[in-house]
Structure formats: structure tokens, C-alpha cells
N, C-alpha and C positions, 0 to 999 in steps of 0.2 A: 389234837395237834402234831403234825408233822415235826420228827425231834428236830431237823436243821435249820427248818424256818418257816416262819409264818406268814412271810411276803419276800417275795424277791426284790431285788436291788433297784427297780424302775418306780415300782409298786405304790411308795409311802408319797400324803400329800398332808396337807395343812389340818384339814378334815381327822387327821390318824393321831394329831399331838395329843400327846396323855399315854398311847396306848403302851403296852410294855410287846416287846418285840422280838423273834428270833431271825437274823438274817447271815445269811451263809455266802462266800464268794471267795473272788484273791483280793490279796493284797494289791490295788492297782497305784496308789502313791500314798507318800507318808509327808507330812511337813508337821516339823515340831517346831513350836511357838515357844519352848521353854516350860512354861504352867502345863502347858494344852499338845495333845498329839491329835493331830487329824491325819485320818486312815480314808482316802476313797477305795470303798468296797464295789469291788465290780462281779457282775456275774452275766451268764448268756442277755439280759434284760436289759440292763444300764449300770447305772452307780449310783450311789448312797453315800452321802460323807458319815462317818463316824468321828467320834471325840471322846476324848481319856483325859481326866483331870489328871495329874502330877501326883497327888495324893492315893492315888487307887492304887494298890497293890500290881496290878497286872501292868503298870505305865511303863515303866523298866523292861519288861519283857517283849511288850509291843514294838516297843523306841528301836530293839536289836532286830525285829524279827525282816529277815528277808523279803523283798518283794516277789509277789506271786506265790506266796504259801497261803494255802487254802483254810479259812478259818470260821467258825461260828461263832456270831457276835449274839450275845443276849442285853440288851441293852432299853431304853425308853426315847420316844420319838419329842423332839422339842422345835419350837420354830425357831430357824434361825434371827439373827437380828436384818435388818433393811439393808444395811450396808453390806451385807456378807450373804446376801441371795444371789442364787447362780442362775439365772437363767438360760443359762444352755444345758442344761437338765432336768428333767422333769420333777427330778426330788429335790430342784434346787431352793426351795422355799424352809427346808426342812432339815434336820440331823438328827443322828440316835446317837444318845452316852450310850459310851460304853459302862456297862455292869460290870460281866464277865466276857472271859473267853474262851473256846477250846481251838487247837490247834485239829483240822481234820487230815491237812497234806502238805508236809514239809517241801521244801524249795532247794535246791543247791545253787550255789551261785550261777547266776545267768550267762549262757553265752550270745543273747543278746536282749537288749531290753525291750519290754512289751509296748510299753507305754511311748515308745521313740517313733517319730516319723523317718529318723534316720535310714538309708537304705542300708540293706547288709549283702551281701555275694550270696549268690544263687546258692552255692554250696552249703553255705550257714545256714540262709533258711529251709533248704528243704532235709537237711537233716536234721532239723529240730521244727519241723511242721508242724508240729503238735501246739510249739510255741507260736508259732508266725500267725497258725491260726488265730490267735488271741487278740493279735492287732487288731485297732477299731476298724481300720477301712476293708480287711482282706473277710474280718468274719461278718461284715455287712453283705458283703460280696456273695459271701457261701449261705448266708439266709437268703438274700434275694433270688439266687438259683434255684434255692427250694420253692419258692412262693411262685416263681415263673413258671416251673416244672407241673405243679399243682393247678395255676391258671391254665397252663393248656391244656392237660389233660381233663379239665371240667371245659374248656372252650369245644375240644374237641367231641364232646361227649355231646355237645350242644348243636354241634352241626352233623351229627348221626353216624359217628366212628365209632368202631367199638374197638377195646385192644386186647390183642391176643401178642403172646408172647414165641420168639421163632428158637429154634438151638443155639448154645453157641459154641458144640462141636459139629462140626460140619466137613466136607469135600474142599479141598484147594479148587479154585477156580479163577481164572486170569481177569481180576476184576481193575487192575491201574496200578495195583502197590503190589510189596510182596506179603506174603501169609507169615504168620506166626504158626507152625506147623506143632504139634501135640502127639506124642508116639503111641500107638496102644499096644498096651500089654498084651490083651486076650488076640490083637490080629499081626502077629509079628510083619516086620518090614513095613508095615502100614502107618498111616499118619491120618489125624485130623487134621482140622484146619479152623482157627479162630474165625469168625466172619467177619469179613472188610465192611460188609453190611450186609443186613437180612434179604438182599436183592433179590433171588432166586425164589426163598420162603414167601417172601410178601405177592408175587406172582402166584406160587403155588397157593395161596390163601385164595386169590381173586377167581384161580380154575374149579376152587374144591365150593365155588358160590355163592362165599361171603362179601357181600357190595361196598363197604367202607372199613378199611381196616388203619390203627395205626400202633406206633410202639415208640416209650423212650426208648431206644435201642443202644445196649453197646455195639463196638464197631470197633477195629482192631485191626490196624495196619502196622505194617514193619517199614517205617518210612521216616525221614526225616526232621525234624524237630524247626518249625517256625515261630514267631510271634502270635499268631492266629493258628496256630495247629501244635497239636500235643502229640510226643511220641507216643505209640505204642497203641494207648487206645483214646477212646472219646464219647461223645452220646450225640444222638441226632434225634429229632421228631421224623419218623420214619411214618408214611403214608403212603395208602394205595387205593383204590378208586378203580370200579366196575364200569363200563359202558360211560366212557368220558371222553370228551374232547381238550384240546390242550387248555383252552379257556375256563374251562369247569375245574381242573387242578386251579389255576391262579386265580380264582374267585374265592375258591376254600381257602387258600393261602393265604391272599390280601386281608381276606376279613381276618382269620387269625390274626395273623403279623400287625396289621391296625391296632384290633384291639387289645393285644400284649403290650405294645410297648406306647400308648395311650395311658395303659391304666399303671406301668412300674417306670414311665418317664414324663419328666414336663419339659422335653424337648418338641419341638414342631415336627410333623410330619409333610418333607415338600409337597406331596402328592396322596390323596386317598387311594387315586386309581394310580395303578405302578406303570410306566411308560415300557412300551413294549420295541425295544430296539435289535434289530438286527444283526446278525455277530460281526457279517463284513463291515455293516457302517459303523458300528462299533468300535471297530479296530482300524479305521480311518478319523473317525472322530476323535477317538481317545484316544488310542494308540494298543487299549487293552480290551479284554473281553469281560474287566472288574471297574470300569466307570464310578469314578466319584461325580455324582450329578450335583455334589455342596460345590463344585467348581467351574465357573461357567466361559473358561476358557475353551475353542474348539479348536481342533487340528484340522487345518485344510490342504486337500491335495494338491500341488500345482504344479505338479510336473510338465503338464502341456506348455506353459507359458516359459520356459526354458528352451523350446524348439523355435522360439521368436527371434530373427535375425537382430531384432534391436537390445538384445541381451547380449552385454560383454563378459559375463560372468564364466569364463572359460571351464575355471574348474567343475564347476555343476553340470555345464551344458556335455562336458564329456564323458562324465560320470551317466546323465541322463541317457546319452546313446548308447553307453554298454550297459543298460537295464537298470539303473538306480530308479530310486524315484524322490523325488521333494516334496515336504509335506511342512508345515507353517503354522504357528500362533500367529495371533495378531492378540494385542494386551492394548488396550481402552486409554486413550488421555496420557501416555506414558512419555510426551515429548519433555516434561519438565523433569523426566529421573535424571540424574547425576549418570556421568559416563560410567561410573564404576560399575551401576545396577548393570550394564548391559555388558559390559566386561566379564563380571561376577558372573554372569548367566554361561556366558562362553566359555570361561573357564571351568566353570562347576561341569561343561558339558565334557571336557576334553579330558576331568578327573573320572569320570564315570569310563572311559574308554572311546568315547567317539571323537571325530574329529573337532568338534566344537559346532557352536551355532549361532551363522552369520545373521547380520541384524542390520535395521537400519528405523528411521523415523519417518512418518509418510509429514512432507511438510510442504508450505504452498508459497512460495513469494507472486511472482507474476504466473507461473507456472506449476508444475509440482514436482517435487524432486522427493530425493532419497536422501536424509540425513541419517548420518553412519558411515563403518568403512566400505559398505559394500555398495553403498546407494547409487553410486555414480556412474556402476555399469547396466542401472537400467533407465532406459528413455522414458518420458514423459508419458505415451501413449502403454509403455507397458505396465510404469507405475499404476497407472488409471485401470487396466486391466485386469490387476492384481486386488486393486481396491474394489473394482466389481464383483471379483470373483471369490474376495476372501468377507465381503463385507466392512472392509478398512476405511477409517476417515481418517481425514487430516488431525494431525495430533498424534495417529495413534502408531503404534511401534509393530515392527513386524520380525520374527525370531523364527529361523528353518534353517532345516538338515538336509543333507543328502545321504542316502546309503541305499543297500538293497531293501526290499520290505522288510522284512524281520528285523533289520537291526535296526529298521528304523522307525518301526511300530515300539521298541524299547524306550529308543532315546527322546522319541517325542513325548511319549508317554508319561516318561522321567520329569521331563523339561515340564510337564503343562501341571503336575503337582508340584515342583521345584518355584517355578513361576508364581502361582497361584499363592502359595505361602509366603513369597516375598512381597508379594502384593498384599497379602491380607484381604484374598476374596474368598475363602471361606468362612461362612457360618457354620458354627463349634455346637449350634444350639437347631440345629434342622437333622431330621433322619432322612437321608433319599432315597429311594427305592427303586429298581425297574428289573425289567426280565431282558435279557439277553436271549434270543431266539434266532430259528433256523440258523441253526450249526450245521456245519460241514460231516456229514454220514461218516467222511474220511479224511486223511490226511495222508501225506506223503512224508517218510524218514529223510531226513535229510543228510543221512551221512549213508544209510543201507540202500536208499530210496525204493526200498517196501513201503506199499499199504497199508495202514493200519485203522483202525477205530479212531478216530479224534474223539470220542465221548464214549456214552454206554454202549455197550455191543448190543444188546437186547434192545433197542430205540428202532420203532417204527420210520421208515422214508417217507419223506414227502410225496403226496399225488398220487396220481392211478399207478397203483403198484404193476398193471399189464402195459403200462408203457415207460417205465424207467427205463431210461441208457446204460445197462450195469457195464457197459464198454468206457465209459465217461461216471469210474465213480467217484471224482474229485467232484463232480457236480452235484452230485446227490447230497441233497438237504434232510434231515432227520426232525421230528418231533421234537427236539432236545431244546433243553430249556437250563439256565441259570437265573437264580436271583441275587441280588447284588445291594448290598447297603454301603455306602458312605464308603466305596472302592474293596470293601470285605465282600467275598461271595461265602453267601449263606449254603447255598444247597445247588445240587443238580438235579435233574430230574430227564423225565420222558413217556410221551405215550410209547408202551410196548408192541415191540412183537409179538404177536401172538401166532404168526401163522406159520409151522414148519418148516415148508418149503420154505419161503423166502427169510429164513433166518438160515438153514442152510446156504442159498445161496449168498446170501451177504457176509456170512462167515467165510465162504472160501473166496471170497475177493480179498480178504485178510489174511488168505496163507490158510486157512483152518480146512481138510479134509471132512468129510463127513463122519467118519470113525471119530475122529479129535472131537467133534461137536456132542457127539454120541457119548463120549467118555468124558468131556470135562461137565457136561452138563445133560448130564441122563436123565435126572429128577425132572427135569422144567421139561425139555425137549418131548420125552415119555408125554408129560402129563397134556402139551399143549394139543395132543395127537385125539384127545378126546373130550372135545366141547371146550375150547378156551372161549372166553368174549374178551372184547376190547377191553384194556386197560391202563391204566397209567398212574402215575405218581412222583414223588418227590420226597427229600430226607433233609430240612435245615437242621443244620448243625446248632443243638442248644447250648454246647459252648461260646460259638461264635455270636448268637444270640444275646446271651448275659453279657459279654463280653462290652458290648453294645452300649446295653441297658446300664451297666455301671461305667460307662466311662473309662474303660482301662484299654490300654496298648496292647499287653502280654496276656494272652488266656491263660497263664499260669494264677494269675493273681481270681479267677472266679473256678479255678480248678481245687479241689479239696487238697487231693492229695498225688499231685502229677511228677512226672520223673524231671531230669533235668536234660540235658540236650542231646548226652548221651543215652538216653534211653535208659537210666540207672535210677531209682529207686533208693534214694539216699539215706533215707529214715528208716528201710527195712532191707537196706541190702540186696537185693535182687539188679538183677539177675543173679545167680549166685552159686556155687558149684551144689552137685549131689557126688550123692556116695557111690564108688563102684556096684555095690548090691542094687541101689536104684536102677543103674544102668544095664546091669543084670539081667534084672527081672524086667526090662523092655527090650531087651535083646538089641543092645546096642552098644558100641564101644565108641571111642572118642580116638579121633588121627588129628591131634592138633599140630597148625603151620608153623613151623620152626622159625 
């Protein structure tokens, strides 16, 4: 028998009554009933209630024992009385009478109670992360994460993929975020970069003749933290396939995600076949390329209606003439909502930095009219056209805003979510996936006016490559795609550009000459000259997948040892200073800003 335990703390049942047992774990709770002391003993697996009589010589010692002390219990399993059975735990029909105990690990006064659901500051939680991880919900989240990764590995093997590892120390390359740099001792003045993603390596694996690759890959990006993004490092399911088209990638990922989400959640999938939504359409209908399809509200472009002479809403008409657009959101059967609801949305929009949200309700007496502050500016004919264009009915309301297109997309996207929340339109028991497709290859920087890649620079442009009009780069679409669930982007992917001459041309449009491409992507561009197959892939974020399955809003809750918002590990005191000797060995000197 193991000297620490004969059973774990979730294992004992009625059939074990009368057995002599050894249990080890943490003191989770204590309840002193005078002559009896009840101790909830906790380990990784669950909780067992233990009791000790006041006549036992160990009673007073255990009575004073600090919570979270690690102890070993030597005792006997007995039945609980009917009135004390706890149906909330698996061991709730029995308890263990303590005969003897040993302290295995002492515990100081706790900076935060483990058993409490009370929220604590990020600083406390991350400094004492080893305590935070003992809390029931987050402990379960980390176990879920492990199970999800194991399940995904098995599913990928079943789909014919093989797992390969790619280097952690590599070269710096422009992939959208800042690199973490590592100085080379053996090559003074030169630096490795931690991979933002195994992008080039997984393409090289395809060029090497391997057909289906995957990896649970660590990625490193020096970027700011968000609720759905960890600063510093994260993990993704990296995959790549040869001789495939876009739909082949979609079919693999859909199979994987449907099976994973069905296995680990009781929530319903809105659709097993994920909708394909063109980028341009998504930006108009949802104001974003990360739409939450649980939200039934749709954004409509009604700019052209404001060209009518029988609309007297002059503020918007003038803005439209100067290049602004007008977009609206229809809310069904909201004519009986109080004025405070409508004014609340308008005030909220102003708080977001917009000029507000105009509104009125479609109503009918003898004829159609707009009930609300600006309804009087619209003729009956204009209202009828507006209803026809948007699908609005009598009793529905309209919220609309006017601005330059990018600003308008931002406010209407936020308004769509705000209104849906206020009207309780979002079903929290649904996972709604979609693909965003047909991304533009390039975009123009509003400040510098430069042409930049809008997505992955290694993507294949759509259409016959011999007929692409490179003089109109903003019109070129790429085989690039994102997968989104409940408004959260899980991943970007693409069919790759495997033709060197085409790659040089596409990079030249973004301001890179041939020498720069050769220097930045030497390994890959060289390999593409030696027989590269058509290939493509994607890399769903594991942290975000687990976050959705755990029903958490912050990625920190599903990450074992996350950093804080400033990319600091408060528990390990990283990043930290290094000695002058270490710097000297690396041929580095520091010049700090004053």
C-alpha cells in the first residue's frame, strides 16, 4: 500500500463502509460542533468528509490547524446518517472517522481564501497563482484544458494528421506583431526570435513532402493583453495540408470543432455546417469580421435613401453628400418599449464617442409615420421604401447612424451588441460558428497611405494569376479566412502562395524589394524554388477554444500561469534584471532611457 493513501478523496462509497483507509490532501473546510470536528479533505479528485471525536487526543491539534495544511488521515469508513447525506459530492453517503493523522505540509496564513467565491485583485491572484489554481472553478478549467488538448490530438490522428515539432529559436520576420528577441552568445550582435507562429516551418514541412501536419504549438508575441489574448505566449492548434483547396481545410476544421464542442459542452451548435460569410458582407451586416451570430440583429446600409428629396433630415443628408454613409439596425416589435430604452441607446452611443443614434418607430394610423424625435423628417413614401429595404414592419423600430465608413462600422457593431443585450436576444446556450472569407489582399494605411498586407503575407490571391490586375491592389482578394465563434476569432488561415515569382510581386506592392524578401524569408523562398506543392492551413487558438468551453470571459481563467496586463509574471518575478557578467557574455550593454 502507498504510504500516503489507499484511496483518493473522490473514491470512497457505501461499499467501502468498514474499511481502514489512508487519505491525503488539503484541509478544505472545518466545522466545529463542540464534541465533533468535521474536516473536508480535498485532493485533485474531490472531497471526503472526515470526523474526529473530542475524546481523540488529536482533536485539539486539528481544531487549531490552518486551512490548506496538507495532512494524512488514518481512519475508518462509516455511513452518514440519512439526514446528513450530501448529494452534492460523490462521497456524500460516507465519512471517515479519524484515528490518527500526520502533517505532510504546513501552511502559513492565507493571503486569499481558497474555498471562497469572492473575487480578488489580479495582483493577488497572479502572485499566489499556486493558491488561485486550487480554487474549484479554475482547477476544473485547467483539467478541462488538458482533456481538450488530449481529445484534439486523438481527433487529429484520426483525421490522418501527424504531429511534428518546429524550432523555438528562429529568425525574426514581419508577421504582424513584435518579436521576442534572444541574443546569441556564439554569434555576437545577432539575435534569435521566438516564433510568433510556426508559419514558415509548417510550410517547409509541406515542401519536404509531408502531407498533413499538426502541432500543439507555443507562440510568442510581444503585444498588449486583452481579455481574449494573453500577453507574451499562447498555444494554438497549428495545422497544414498539401494539395488542398479552401473547402478541404474547412471540412477538417469543422469536423474537429463539432466533435470537440459536442464532447465537452452541453450547449447546442447553431449549425454543424458553418456559414461562409464574405468579409465585405460581414462588415456591412455586422460591422465587424468577428460577428456573434447568436445575435439576430442585422445592420443595413441605407445611404442611398438619404438622397431622396422627401427626406428633410438635413444633418445626415449633408454628411452623405460629403462621403459619409448611413447604416441602421431594425428591432422587431419594440413600439411599446419606454422612451428611456431609446434615449438610453442614444446616450450610450454618445458615450462611445459617436454623435449618437437617431431613432423612431414605424407606426400606422391612416398612413405610415415615424414615431420618435426624427420620424417627422421622413415622408410616408420614404418610410415605405425604408421598410422595404430593411424588412421592417409596423411596430418595429429603427436606430441609425451616419459617419465615415470605418467609424460607422465600429459604432454600429457595438450598437448591435448593446441593443441585443438590452433586449435579451442572445441565447447563451448556443455556439455559433462561421467562416469569414474573401479577405482583401491589401489595405491602405489611413495615416501613411501605404499599401500593406491586410492579413497573412504568404496567402494566395484569388483568380487566374495571369489575369490579376496588380495595378489595382486594393481590389485583389485572397484565399484567406477566419473562423469565428460567438464573436470571438479563433483563428486565421489561408491557402498559401507557393510560387516564388508571384510572392516577389505581391511583396513588392507592399514595399518590399527582392533583396528584403530574400533576407527576411530566406529559408522558405529558397525552398519554394525546389518543387513546392499547393498547400494551406490554419491555427485555431487553444486558449480561446477552452475559454469558450469553460464559459469564461477572460483567457486568464483557462491558462495555468498567465502574465498580468503588463506582461509580468508576478509569481516568478519575470521579466527580471540580469547580471553584468551575463550581459558581457552576450556582448550586450544596456543604455536605459532617463
